[in-house]
N, C-alpha and C positions, 0 to 999 in steps of 0.2 A: 602577644606580649612577651617581652624576653624574660626568661627565667634566670635566676642567680648564676647558674652554671653558664647559661649563653652569655651573659654579661662578662663573666670571667675570662672565657675563651676568647672573646672579642677583643678585650683589652690585653690579655696575657696569652699570646699565641702558642707558648710552649706548653700550655695546660690542655691544647686541644687533643693530646694523646691520652686524657684520662678515660678510664674505663666507665661504661654505663653505670655500674654500680657505684663508683666514686662520684659521678655527676649526681646521682640520686642522693647520696649522703649529703652532698653540698646543698641540694634543694631542700633536703629535710631538716638539716642542721645549722645552715648558715644564717647569719642575723644581718638584715639590712638596717644601717644606722644613717640618719641625716642630721648632721651637727653644724650649727652656726658658726661663723667665724669668731675666733677667740676661745672656743671650748677647749678646756684642758683635757685631752684624751686619754692620757695616762701620766702618772706622776712616779718619781723615784721612790723605790723602797715599797712600792705596792706590788701585789701579786699580779701575774700576768693574766689578763681576762680573755685573751684569744689572739688569733693571727688576722691582722687587718690587711684586706686589699682595698686600695683607694681606686674608687670608680669615678669620682669627680672630685676636683678641687686640689689643695695642696696642704700638707702637713709638715711643720717644722719639728725636728727632734733635736733637743739641746740638753746640755749638761750644765747644772748650776753649781757654784761654789758655796761655801758656809757664808761668805760675805754678800751673797746675792747676785754676784757677777754671773753672766750666762755666756756659754760658748756653743753656738749652733754647731751640730756635728753633720747633719745633711738634711735634705728635704725630700719629702716623698710626694710624687705627684700621681696623677691617674696612670694606670698601667704599672705602677710600682707597689712595693710594700716594704715593710719596716724589718730590718734585720736585728734590731735589739728585741723585738717581739718574738722572732724565731729564735734567737740565742736564748732568752728567758724560758721559752717553751721547751726547747731541747735540754737545757741545763737544770729545768725545774727550778728557777730562781726567780727573784723579784726584778723588777725595772731597775736599771741604774741609769736611766736618764728620763726626760719627761718630753711630752709631745703635745704641740698646740695647733688647732685648725688655723691657718693663715687665711683661709677663705671658707665659704661655705662648703662642707665636705660631705660626700656620700661614701660609706665604707660597707664592705661585705665582710663580717667578722666570722672566723671559724672558731668555735669553742675549742679549748685545750685538748679534750678527748677526741674531737674530730681530726684536729691537725696531727695527732699522734697515729690515728687510723690511716689518713691519707699518705702518711711517710712511706707505707707499703707500696704505693703507686709509684712506678719509676718516673713518670712525667712529672709528678708533684715533687718527688725527692730531688730530681734534677733541677726543678725550679728553685727550691729552697737553697740548695748548695750553690747553685749559680749566683744567687743573690747575695750570698756570703761573699763570694769571691769579688764581685762588683764593689760592694759597700767596703770591704776590707782595703781595697784598692784606693777608694776614695778617701777613706779615714787615713791611710798612710800618706796621702798628699797632704792632707790637713796638718798632720804631726810634723811633716818636713816643713811646711811653711811656717808653723809656729816655732819650730826649734831653729831653723835655719835662715829664715828671712826676717828683715827689720820690719817694725811696724809700718814705717812709711812705705816700704815696698809693697806690703800687704793692703794697705789703704789705697795706693795707687792702682793696684790690680782690682780692688773692689769697685773703684769708680768707673772703670772701663766696661763697656758692653751694654750700656743703659741708654745709649742715644746721647744727644747733645746735652739734655737736661735731666738730672737725676733728682726726683722728689723723695727726699728723706730728710731725717734730722741727724744732728751729730751723735745723739743718744743712740739712735737706731744703727749707725755705722759701728759706734763702739760695742754695741752688743754682738754685731756680726763678727768683730775682730776678737771678742773676749778681751776687751780693753775698757777703759774708763773715758768718759765724755771729755774731761778737761784735756787729756793728751791728744786725742782725736781732734779737738778744736784748735789746739796749737799746731798740729800737723796741716790742718786744712788752711790755716792762716798763712803758714809758710808757703803752702802750694799756691795760694792767691798771690803772695807777694812775688813769686817766681813766675807768674802769668800763666800757670797751668790750668786754673780753674777760677770761677768768679762765684762768690758766695752770696746767696740770697736767703729769704725767709723759707725755712723748710725746703730749700732746693740748692742744688749745686750744678752750675753751669760748666761743661767741659770746654776749655778754650785751646787747649794743647794736647790732643789725645796721643799724639806721637811722643811728647815729653813724658807723659804719665807712663806710656808703655816702656819708655827707656828706663823710667825710675823703678818700675815693677821688675824689670829684668836685671837690674843692677846686682852684681854679685860681690862687690867690693865690701 
């Protein structure tokens, strides 16, 4: 039977350089959690409960506004972990976003004290700060898209890469874009009138992917 440390190094090869002492600390102190889809894993303004490694499933990390609108920041898949959790642990601050299980999820969570101890391990420290570099680059791309791209460009880009038919609702697309359903619905109606897509019940058929790509790349 694989131990928690074995599962970690299989999914996170960079941690294979952990010392035997560090591996034993993970065996003794790490908590395995299995959470069903839809579980709120953490919330804004709550104290950080630990450093999560995703062993199975997908987690969405998002920011909410006072009006209830949501902007997805990034997703964490198996073999990845959450930069907001590490930032909160390093800064000893509360969460500034929330996380939801988008599928059934299995996590290995390191308690805050164990996370701090493992930072003395070069392999673990390299992993944590490498994570920061990757996520900051992704968040900068998100900021650039929101600041400099029109909403129709961002919507066109969001529709690509899912095959000929995308099963989703206008509200789900609005949530992904940090917008509202009415605006997204108007844009989709315009796309349909241009022959780019065909709208159905909870699905969108892509008729002209080249046209969507051209719209997504439009810099005017």
